[in-house]
N, CA, C and O of each residue as an XYZ file, in Angstrom:
448
protein
N      95.455    120.241    126.488
C      95.644    119.762    125.134
C      97.135    119.654    124.859
O      97.949    120.391    125.416
N      97.466    118.718    123.988
C      98.864    118.518    123.648
C      98.987    117.940    122.252
O      98.021    117.453    121.664
N     100.213    118.010    121.740
C     100.501    117.426    120.441
C     100.693    115.937    120.602
O     101.256    115.468    121.591
N     100.217    115.197    119.612
C     100.513    113.772    119.574
C     101.009    113.435    118.177
O     100.552    114.009    117.189
N     101.931    112.516    118.107
C     102.344    112.014    116.803
C     101.481    110.806    116.535
O     101.501    109.832    117.287
N     100.732    110.875    115.472
C      99.783    109.815    115.160
C     100.176    109.159    113.847
O      99.433    109.225    112.868
N     101.327    108.533    113.825
C     101.775    107.829    112.629
C     102.636    108.689    111.735
O     103.121    109.749    112.130
N     102.814    108.204    110.514
C     103.607    108.905    109.516
C     102.923    108.802    108.170
O     102.106    107.913    107.933
N     103.270    109.719    107.301
C     102.793    109.658    105.931
C     103.667    108.699    105.134
O     104.691    108.228    105.630
N     103.273    108.415    103.923
C     104.030    107.514    103.054
C     105.452    108.020    102.848
O     106.356    107.235    102.562
N     105.652    109.314    102.991
C     106.977    109.905    102.827
C     107.875    109.646    104.034
O     109.079    109.898    103.985
N     107.278    109.137    105.123
C     108.029    108.913    106.348
C     107.974    110.093    107.304
O     108.452    109.999    108.434
N     107.396    111.202    106.862
C     107.287    112.394    107.705
C     106.250    112.169    108.803
O     105.162    111.664    108.525
N     106.570    112.537    110.053
C     105.614    112.340    111.148
C     104.359    113.182    110.961
O     104.418    114.300    110.450
N     103.245    112.643    111.374
C     101.960    113.334    111.341
C     101.596    113.692    112.775
O     101.662    112.847    113.667
N     101.211    114.946    112.993
C     100.829    115.403    114.322
C      99.373    115.834    114.327
O      98.851    116.335    113.331
N      98.733    115.628    115.461
C      97.380    116.086    115.705
C      97.346    116.677    117.110
O      98.326    116.591    117.850
N      96.217    117.275    117.474
C      96.066    117.865    118.798
C      95.023    117.048    119.550
O      93.943    116.766    119.031
N      95.364    116.671    120.785
C      94.473    115.815    121.566
C      94.463    116.228    123.026
O      95.349    116.937    123.502
N      93.439    115.768    123.718
C      93.357    115.934    125.157
C      93.688    114.591    125.787
O      93.258    113.545    125.300
N      94.448    114.621    126.865
C      94.808    113.387    127.555
C      93.697    113.034    128.535
O      93.264    113.873    129.325
N      93.243    111.795    128.477
C      92.202    111.300    129.370
C      92.832    110.785    130.662
O      94.031    110.511    130.712
N      92.025    110.659    131.691
C      92.523    110.206    132.992
C      93.095    108.789    132.928
O      93.931    108.427    133.757
N      92.657    107.982    131.957
C      93.164    106.614    131.853
C      94.425    106.519    130.995
O      94.901    105.420    130.711
N      94.969    107.671    130.578
C      96.204    107.687    129.797
C      96.000    107.669    128.296
O      96.958    107.857    127.546
N      94.779    107.447    127.839
C      94.501    107.501    126.407
C      94.306    108.947    125.989
O      94.275    109.847    126.829
N      94.176    109.163    124.707
C      93.970    110.516    124.185
C      92.691    110.568    123.356
O      92.319    109.597    122.697
N      92.033    111.711    123.401
C      90.890    111.983    122.545
C      91.299    113.111    121.612
O      91.620    114.214    122.052
N      91.282    112.820    120.328
C      91.707    113.811    119.350
C      90.725    114.974    119.301
O      89.511    114.779    119.248
N      91.272    116.187    119.319
C      90.479    117.405    119.250
C      90.552    117.987    117.843
O      89.541    118.438    117.305
N      91.739    117.979    117.245
C      91.937    118.464    115.880
C      92.475    117.287    115.065
O      93.597    116.830    115.280
N      91.653    116.803    114.124
C      92.005    115.625    113.342
C      92.911    115.933    112.152
O      93.523    115.022    111.594
N      93.005    117.196    111.759
C      93.803    117.548    110.585
C      95.241    117.058    110.749
O      95.871    117.329    111.772
N      95.763    116.347    109.764
C      97.167    115.934    109.841
C      98.060    117.153    109.608
O      97.855    117.901    108.652
N      99.050    117.353    110.481
C      99.888    118.550    110.420
C     101.348    118.190    110.674
O     101.663    117.158    111.267
N     102.232    119.078    110.205
C     103.638    118.971    110.583
C     103.737    119.427    112.036
O     102.782    119.984    112.576
N     104.869    119.197    112.664
C     105.046    119.604    114.052
C     104.883    121.115    114.198
O     104.236    121.590    115.131
N     105.471    121.860    113.274
C     105.393    123.325    113.338
C     103.948    123.803    113.190
O     103.510    124.693    113.919
N     103.210    123.215    112.249
C     101.810    123.599    112.052
C     100.983    123.267    113.292
O     100.146    124.062    113.717
N     101.221    122.092    113.866
C     100.466    121.677    115.050
C     100.770    122.578    116.244
O      99.866    122.929    117.004
N     102.042    122.956    116.413
C     102.403    123.853    117.515
C     101.720    125.207    117.354
O     101.206    125.765    118.323
N     101.715    125.737    116.128
C     101.074    127.031    115.877
C      99.569    126.943    116.117
O      98.977    127.850    116.702
N      98.953    125.851    115.666
C      97.509    125.668    115.840
C      97.171    125.555    117.321
O      96.196    126.150    117.779
N      97.962    124.799    118.072
C      97.730    124.640    119.502
C      97.846    125.983    120.216
O      97.031    126.308    121.080
N      98.855    126.754    119.853
C      99.049    128.072    120.460
C      97.861    128.986    120.155
O      97.413    129.729    121.028
N      97.344    128.937    118.911
C      96.207    129.783    118.537
C      94.930    129.375    119.273
O      93.995    130.166    119.398
N      94.903    128.137    119.754
C      93.747    127.643    120.505
C      93.871    127.951    121.988
O      93.001    127.587    122.779
N      94.965    128.626    122.369
C      95.158    128.983    123.765
C      95.865    127.916    124.566
O      95.995    128.031    125.785
N      96.321    126.883    123.893
C      97.046    125.815    124.570
C      98.517    126.142    124.644
O      98.980    127.126    124.067
N      99.232    125.328    125.341
C     100.671    125.493    125.411
C     101.323    124.330    124.693
O     100.821    123.206    124.721
N     102.415    124.601    124.066
C     103.124    123.566    123.340
C     103.866    122.683    124.321
O     104.596    123.167    125.186
N     103.671    121.399    124.179
C     104.391    120.430    125.005
C     105.077    119.450    124.073
O     104.776    119.398    122.881
N     105.997    118.676    124.619
C     106.635    117.655    123.801
C     105.576    116.677    123.324
O     104.728    116.262    124.113
N     105.605    116.304    122.065
C     104.585    115.385    121.558
C     104.701    114.008    122.197
O     105.789    113.541    122.533
N     103.562    113.386    122.350
C     103.506    112.030    122.861
C     103.574    111.103    121.660
O     102.746    111.206    120.755
N     104.539    110.203    121.636
C     104.679    109.319    120.496
C     103.856    108.071    120.717
O     104.358    107.043    121.172
N     102.595    108.179    120.389
C     101.678    107.055    120.472
C     100.504    107.366    119.574
O     100.309    108.512    119.170
N      99.744    106.378    119.269
C      98.542    106.624    118.492
C      97.422    106.941    119.459
O      97.459    106.536    120.621
N      96.432    107.662    118.980
C      95.316    108.037    119.826
C      94.365    106.869    119.996
O      94.495    105.842    119.330
N      93.419    107.037    120.886
C      92.461    105.974    121.157
C      91.678    105.627    119.896
O      91.763    106.316    118.880
N      90.922    104.550    119.989
C      90.208    104.019    118.834
C      89.187    104.972    118.242
O      88.664    104.699    117.162
N      88.880    106.089    118.911
C      87.896    107.008    118.359
C      88.488    107.948    117.314
O      87.751    108.727    116.709
N      89.787    107.896    117.089
C      90.391    108.725    116.059
C      90.278    108.023    114.709
O      90.299    106.794    114.636
N      90.157    108.813    113.638
C      89.979    108.168    112.342
C      91.267    107.525    111.843
O      92.309    108.177    111.792
N      91.200    106.287    111.486
C      92.288    105.590    110.819
C      91.759    105.332    109.424
O      91.100    104.320    109.182
N      92.040    106.232    108.514
C      91.351    106.164    107.237
C      91.669    104.920    106.430
O      90.902    104.566    105.536
N      92.766    104.249    106.712
C      93.072    103.026    105.969
C      92.107    101.891    106.322
O      91.934    100.955    105.541
N      91.483    101.976    107.495
C      90.526    100.938    107.878
C      89.081    101.367    107.606
O      88.148    100.617    107.892
N      88.896    102.568    107.056
C      87.546    103.058    106.769
C      86.962    102.372    105.541
O      87.684    101.899    104.663
N      85.648    102.334    105.508
C      84.959    101.846    104.313
C      84.985    102.943    103.251
O      85.356    104.082    103.533
N      84.596    102.596    102.055
C      84.551    103.592    100.984
C      83.563    104.709    101.321
O      83.819    105.874    101.017
N      82.434    104.358    101.948
C      81.459    105.376    102.359
C      82.052    106.312    103.399
O      81.855    107.525    103.330
N      82.778    105.755    104.366
C      83.397    106.583    105.407
C      84.478    107.480    104.819
O      84.604    108.640    105.210
N      85.252    106.951    103.888
C      86.275    107.770    103.219
C      85.620    108.942    102.494
O      86.083    110.080    102.575
N      84.536    108.641    101.787
C      83.833    109.686    101.047
C      83.342    110.786    101.985
O      83.500    111.971    101.691
N      82.748    110.399    103.110
C      82.231    111.385    104.064
C      83.363    112.217    104.666
O      83.239    113.435    104.796
N      84.466    111.560    105.031
C      85.597    112.289    105.618
C      86.157    113.298    104.625
O      86.421    114.444    104.988
N      86.339    112.889    103.390
C      86.946    113.787    102.412
C      86.012    114.926    102.024
O      86.479    116.007    101.666
N      84.706    114.705    102.089
C      83.766    115.804    101.842
C      83.978    116.932    102.843
O      83.814    118.107    102.513
N      84.349    116.561    104.084
C      84.635    117.586    105.098
C      85.834    118.431    104.692
O      85.992    119.553    105.175
N      86.676    117.909    103.815
C      87.850    118.633    103.320
C      87.601    119.221    101.933
O      88.522    119.733    101.298
N      86.352    119.146    101.463
C      86.007    119.707    100.167
C      86.429    118.856     98.982
O      86.566    119.365     97.869
N      86.637    117.561     99.209
C      87.085    116.666     98.145
C      86.020    115.608     97.903
O      85.554    114.958     98.840
N      85.642    115.439     96.651
C      84.693    114.391     96.280
C      85.445    113.181     95.761
O      86.272    113.299     94.857
N      85.162    112.024     96.328
C      85.748    110.775     95.859
C      84.742    110.028     94.994
O      83.532    110.132     95.197
N      85.249    109.285     94.040
C      84.411    108.472     93.164
C      84.422    107.042     93.699
O      85.392    106.307     93.513
N      83.339    106.660     94.360
C      83.298    105.344     94.994
C      83.271    104.190     93.996
O      83.340    103.029     94.399
N      83.173    104.486     92.720
C      83.259    103.411     91.722
C      84.686    102.882     91.629
O      84.919    101.786     91.120
N      85.632    103.667     92.122
C      87.025    103.234     92.126
C      87.244    102.239     93.259
O      86.451    102.162     94.198
N      88.328    101.482     93.159
C      88.660    100.520     94.216
C      89.078    101.273     95.480
O      89.470    102.438     95.428
N      88.985    100.588     96.599
C      89.373    101.214     97.860
C      90.847    101.611     97.822
O      91.216    102.671     98.327
N      91.684    100.775     97.230
C      93.114    101.109     97.174
C      93.344    102.379     96.353
O      94.217    103.177     96.693
N      92.584    102.577     95.291
C      92.704    103.810     94.503
C      92.232    105.018     95.318
O      92.847    106.084     95.270
N      91.145    104.846     96.060
C      90.651    105.941     96.900
C      91.672    106.293     97.982
O      91.891    107.468     98.277
N      92.295    105.268     98.573
C      93.307    105.526     99.601
C      94.502    106.275     99.020
O      95.095    107.111     99.701
N      94.861    105.989     97.778
C      95.948    106.732     97.131
C      95.576    108.205     97.004
O      96.408    109.083     97.233
N      94.322    108.474     96.637
C      93.862    109.862     96.515
C      93.891    110.564     97.877
O      94.307    111.718     97.977
N      93.448    109.862     98.919
C      93.439    110.442    100.262
C      94.871    110.724    100.721
O      95.152    111.800    101.250
N      95.773    109.764    100.522
C      97.188    109.963    100.867
C      97.761    111.170    100.131
O      98.451    111.999    100.724
N      97.472    111.261     98.847
C      97.994    112.365     98.040
C      97.447    113.701     98.544
O      98.177    114.689     98.620
N      96.165    113.722     98.885
C      95.559    114.958     99.387
C      96.261    115.418    100.664
O      96.674    116.573    100.765
N      96.399    114.507    101.648
C      97.001    114.898    102.913
C      98.478    115.226    102.756
O      98.985    116.106    103.452
N      99.174    114.549    101.869
C     100.580    114.881    101.616
C     100.677    116.297    101.051
O     101.571    117.059    101.419
N      99.758    116.641    100.160
C      99.733    117.992     99.574
C      99.409    119.035    100.641
O     100.044    120.088    100.691
N      98.427    118.749    101.491
C      98.032    119.692    102.530
C      99.197    119.969    103.476
O      99.401    121.108    103.898
N      99.955    118.934    103.807
C     101.090    119.128    104.720
C     102.197    119.963    104.113
O     102.949    120.611    104.842
N     102.314    119.963    102.805
C     103.407    120.673    102.165
C     102.992    121.988    101.533
O     103.799    122.639    100.871
N     101.729    122.391    101.732
C     101.244    123.654    101.198
C     101.134    124.654    102.325
O     100.456    124.377    103.314
N     101.780    125.822    102.217
C     101.688    126.826    103.279
C     100.232    127.226    103.504
O      99.484    127.423    102.547
N      99.837    127.345    104.755
C      98.457    127.741    105.065
C      98.286    129.239    104.873
O      99.257    129.996    104.882
N      97.048    129.651    104.701
C      96.732    131.052    104.462
C      96.254    131.731    105.725
O      95.599    132.770    105.646
N      96.563    131.171    106.908
C      96.056    131.706    108.181
C      96.638    133.039    108.477
O      96.322    133.635    109.506
């Protein structure tokens, strides 16, 4: 397992996730939570992995790209994070809520 940088937030801050490298050079995401580099390194270490230099690429198509998700998919993903979305809102409004949630999560100290 290794760290991968999977894009950036609206703030420009890099987003890291934990993935396994496949034999064909692609990655399969293991931990989808968006994290800072420090959070991802700590999480990887707690999983028994070793910290390696992050790979600056996006993961294979099986990783969630929430901007391309439907409103139903957004709702299901956010429920996993304990957040209820109101699908009566436009997709752009829902994406703003999702962005705000993940930006908040990245800047809030974890209770681990």
